[in-house]
C-alpha positions as CSV (number, residue, x, y, z in Angstrom):
1,L,-64.4,56.0,5.4
2,N,-63.4,56.0,8.7
3,G,-63.4,59.2,9.5
4,S,-65.5,61.7,11.4
5,H,-67.0,63.6,7.6
6,P,-68.0,61.5,4.4
7,R,-65.9,60.9,2.0
8,R,-65.5,61.3,-1.5
9,I,-64.0,58.1,-3.3
10,K,-63.0,58.6,-7.3
11,L,-62.0,55.6,-8.9
12,T,-59.5,55.4,-12.4
13,A,-59.8,52.2,-13.9
14,P,-56.7,50.7,-16.1
15,N,-57.4,51.0,-20.3
16,I,-58.2,47.0,-20.7
17,N,-58.8,46.1,-24.5
18,L,-61.8,43.9,-24.7
19,S,-62.4,42.3,-27.8
20,L,-65.1,39.5,-28.2
21,D,-62.6,37.4,-30.9
22,Q,-60.1,35.2,-29.7
23,S,-57.3,37.2,-31.8
24,E,-54.2,37.7,-30.3
25,G,-54.6,40.6,-27.3
26,S,-58.6,39.8,-26.4
27,V,-59.5,38.8,-23.2
28,L,-61.2,34.8,-24.8
29,S,-57.7,34.3,-26.6
30,D,-55.8,31.2,-25.7
31,D,-53.1,32.8,-23.9
32,N,-55.4,34.9,-22.2
33,L,-57.6,32.4,-20.7
34,D,-54.4,30.2,-19.8
35,T,-52.6,32.6,-17.7
36,P,-55.5,35.5,-16.1
37,D,-52.7,36.3,-13.8
38,E,-51.3,38.3,-16.3
39,I,-54.4,41.1,-16.1
40,D,-52.1,43.5,-14.2
41,I,-53.6,46.9,-12.4
42,N,-51.4,49.5,-11.1
43,V,-52.2,51.2,-7.1
44,D,-50.3,53.8,-7.5
45,D,-52.2,55.0,-10.1
46,L,-55.3,55.1,-8.8
47,D,-56.3,57.8,-7.7
48,T,-57.1,58.7,-4.1
49,P,-60.1,60.0,-2.0
50,D,-59.7,63.8,-2.5
51,E,-62.5,66.3,-0.5
52,A,-63.3,67.9,-3.6
53,D,-64.6,64.6,-5.1
54,S,-68.6,65.6,-6.4
55,F,-69.3,61.0,-5.1
56,E,-70.3,61.5,-1.9
57,Y,-70.9,58.2,1.0
58,T,-74.5,59.5,2.9
59,G,-76.0,55.5,3.2
60,Q,-75.5,55.3,6.9
61,E,-76.5,58.4,7.3
62,E,-79.6,57.3,5.5
63,Q,-80.6,53.9,6.5
64,T,-80.6,55.4,10.6
65,A,-83.4,57.8,9.6
66,T,-85.6,54.9,7.8
67,K,-84.9,52.9,11.1
68,D,-85.8,56.3,13.3
69,A,-89.3,56.6,10.8
70,S,-89.8,53.3,10.9
71,Q,-89.9,53.3,15.5
72,E,-91.7,56.6,15.2
73,E,-94.8,54.7,13.2
74,S,-94.7,51.7,15.2
75,E,-94.5,54.1,18.5
76,S,-97.8,55.5,16.9
77,I,-99.8,52.8,16.3
78,P,-101.5,52.0,20.0
79,E,-101.4,48.0,20.6
80,Y,-104.3,46.2,20.8
81,T,-104.7,44.6,24.0
82,A,-106.2,41.8,25.1
83,E,-109.0,43.5,27.2
84,E,-109.9,46.0,24.6
85,E,-110.4,43.1,21.7
86,R,-113.1,41.5,25.6
87,E,-114.4,45.3,25.0
88,D,-114.7,45.6,21.2
89,N,-116.3,42.1,21.6
90,R,-118.6,43.2,24.3
91,L,-120.2,46.6,21.2
92,W,-121.6,43.8,18.6
93,R,-124.0,41.0,19.8
94,T,-124.9,37.5,17.8
95,V,-128.2,36.7,17.9
96,V,-130.7,33.8,15.7
97,I,-133.8,35.4,15.0
98,G,-136.2,33.5,11.9
99,E,-133.1,31.0,12.5
100,Q,-130.7,33.2,10.5
101,E,-128.0,34.9,12.7
102,Q,-128.3,38.0,13.1
103,R,-125.7,40.7,15.0
104,I,-126.7,43.8,16.5
105,D,-124.2,46.7,17.3
106,M,-124.4,47.1,21.4
107,K,-123.0,50.4,21.0
108,V,-124.8,52.6,18.8
109,I,-127.9,51.4,20.8
110,E,-127.2,51.8,24.6
111,P,-128.8,55.2,25.3
112,Y,-131.8,53.5,24.3
113,K,-132.3,49.8,25.5
114,K,-134.6,51.2,28.6
115,V,-137.2,51.2,26.0
116,I,-137.8,47.7,27.0
117,S,-137.9,46.2,30.2
118,H,-139.4,43.7,32.2
119,G,-142.0,44.6,34.7
120,G,-142.7,41.4,36.7
121,Y,-145.6,38.9,36.3
122,Y,-149.0,38.6,36.1
123,G,-151.4,35.7,36.9
124,D,-150.7,32.3,38.3
125,G,-147.1,30.7,36.6
126,L,-144.5,32.6,34.6
127,N,-147.3,35.3,32.7
128,A,-144.3,37.9,32.1
129,I,-145.6,41.6,32.2
130,I,-142.8,43.6,28.9
131,V,-142.7,47.2,29.0
132,F,-142.3,49.4,25.9
133,A,-142.0,52.9,26.4
134,A,-141.9,55.2,23.5
135,C,-139.9,57.9,25.0
136,F,-136.9,56.1,25.1
137,L,-136.4,55.7,21.2
138,P,-134.2,57.9,19.1
139,D,-135.5,61.3,17.8
140,S,-135.8,60.0,14.0
141,S,-133.2,63.6,13.5
142,R,-130.3,61.7,13.4
143,T,-128.6,61.6,10.7
144,D,-128.3,57.4,12.1
145,Y,-131.3,56.9,12.9
146,N,-132.3,54.2,10.2
147,Y,-129.6,52.3,11.2
148,V,-130.0,52.5,14.9
149,M,-134.3,51.9,14.8
150,E,-132.7,47.9,12.5
151,N,-130.7,47.6,15.7
152,L,-132.9,48.8,18.1
153,F,-135.6,46.1,16.2
154,L,-133.6,43.3,16.2
155,Y,-132.3,43.9,19.8
156,V,-136.6,44.0,20.8
157,I,-136.5,41.0,19.4
158,S,-134.2,39.2,21.0
159,T,-134.7,40.4,24.4
160,L,-138.6,39.4,24.4
161,E,-137.3,36.3,23.2
162,L,-135.3,35.9,26.1
163,M,-138.1,37.0,28.9
164,V,-141.4,35.9,28.3
165,A,-141.0,31.5,28.8
166,E,-145.1,31.7,28.7
167,D,-148.0,33.6,28.4
168,Y,-147.2,37.7,28.7
169,M,-148.8,41.1,28.1
170,I,-146.8,43.7,26.4
171,V,-147.1,47.7,27.8
172,Y,-147.3,49.9,25.6
173,L,-146.1,53.4,27.2
174,N,-147.3,55.8,25.0
175,G,-147.1,58.9,27.9
176,A,-144.4,62.2,27.2
177,T,-143.5,60.5,23.5
178,P,-143.2,63.4,20.9
179,R,-144.4,62.4,17.4
180,R,-141.0,62.2,16.1
181,R,-139.7,60.0,18.4
182,M,-143.1,57.4,17.5
183,P,-141.7,54.8,15.8
184,G,-142.9,53.8,12.1
185,L,-145.8,52.4,10.7
186,G,-143.4,49.9,8.6
187,W,-140.9,50.0,11.9
188,M,-144.0,47.7,14.2
189,K,-144.8,46.0,10.7
190,K,-142.0,44.5,10.5
191,C,-141.7,43.7,14.6
192,Y,-145.2,42.1,14.1
193,Q,-143.9,40.0,11.0
194,M,-140.4,38.7,12.6
195,I,-141.8,38.1,15.9
196,D,-141.6,34.2,16.3
197,R,-145.0,32.0,16.0
198,R,-145.2,31.0,19.0
199,L,-144.5,34.7,20.8
200,R,-147.6,36.2,18.8
201,K,-149.9,32.6,20.4
202,N,-148.7,33.6,23.2
203,L,-149.4,36.7,23.5
204,K,-152.8,37.8,25.7
205,S,-153.4,41.0,26.0
206,F,-151.7,44.6,24.2
207,I,-152.4,47.9,26.2
208,I,-151.8,51.3,25.2
209,V,-151.5,53.4,27.9
210,H,-151.9,57.1,26.9
211,P,-152.7,56.4,23.4
212,S,-152.5,59.2,21.1
213,W,-154.2,59.9,18.2
214,F,-151.6,58.8,16.2
215,I,-151.8,55.7,17.1
216,R,-155.0,54.5,17.2
217,T,-155.7,56.0,13.2
218,I,-152.3,53.3,12.8
219,L,-154.2,50.8,14.2
220,A,-157.6,51.8,12.7
221,V,-155.3,51.9,8.7
222,T,-153.5,48.8,9.8
223,R,-156.5,46.9,11.4
224,P,-157.6,44.9,7.7
225,F,-153.7,43.7,7.6
226,I,-153.8,42.1,11.0
227,S,-155.0,39.0,11.9
228,S,-158.8,39.5,14.4
229,K,-157.1,37.3,16.9
230,F,-154.6,40.2,17.9
231,S,-157.0,43.1,17.0
232,S,-158.8,42.1,19.5
233,K,-155.9,41.6,22.6
234,I,-155.5,45.4,22.1
235,Q,-156.6,47.3,24.9
236,Y,-156.5,51.4,25.6
237,V,-155.9,52.8,29.1
238,N,-156.3,56.6,29.4
239,T,-154.7,56.7,32.7
240,L,-151.8,54.9,35.1
241,A,-154.5,54.5,37.6
242,E,-156.6,52.5,35.3
243,L,-153.4,50.3,34.3
244,H,-152.4,49.6,38.3
245,E,-156.3,48.0,38.6
246,M,-155.9,46.3,36.3
247,I,-151.9,44.2,36.5
248,P,-149.8,44.6,39.1
249,M,-147.5,47.6,39.1
250,E,-144.4,46.8,41.6
251,Y,-142.2,45.6,39.0
252,V,-143.4,48.4,36.2
253,H,-141.2,51.2,35.9
254,I,-142.9,53.7,35.3
255,P,-140.5,56.5,33.7
256,D,-140.7,60.2,35.5
257,S,-141.4,62.1,32.2
258,I,-144.5,59.8,31.6
């Protein structure tokens, strides 16, 4: 086994008569139990290793190969660093909506976060202007459209609660929005139902800029299902110049497409 080549070992055992009775010559006999040293093995009768024999010892090579394979496997798995862990945590945001904890997939909604923005204040006090630009909504042709809209819904509601301290208005920019990007009726109804009662009460005006026939139809159909107070807050504005006469536009971001 000390050589550079694998050695083959062949061992020949001596003839031993084994019997379970206690007769003479048995390993359980009194003579053999008292004198175990009398069992003798002649070393000269043992066959020495022969290169022609069939048994090869390759345990060391197999152990080395296994060690190399496990080492390569461990090296192929990248280490999860602390910075990557922090980055991964930033991809999710935990919010509380309606006394229920929700998690938002921030990575999937990253391209659509411009859909809601703060447009400054109007009047006296902290009366916020919340701008909702429908042109930044995802295309309904996306395979994961429902998943994106679900997370975007949670983002819009939670952001609205952070932006609003007292009374506020919502400016809904409907211009430059193709039909495939317009939110469905169910989505808008869910937004209205999930808005906190305080937010619904403090909403003073809902201004729709560049209203399409689809928006007008949707609001006409849903009017019987929404409160009369909310319906009275809806206003249609056909031009940006008209909007400028109604509210301060200094901090209202109007997308270039609009």
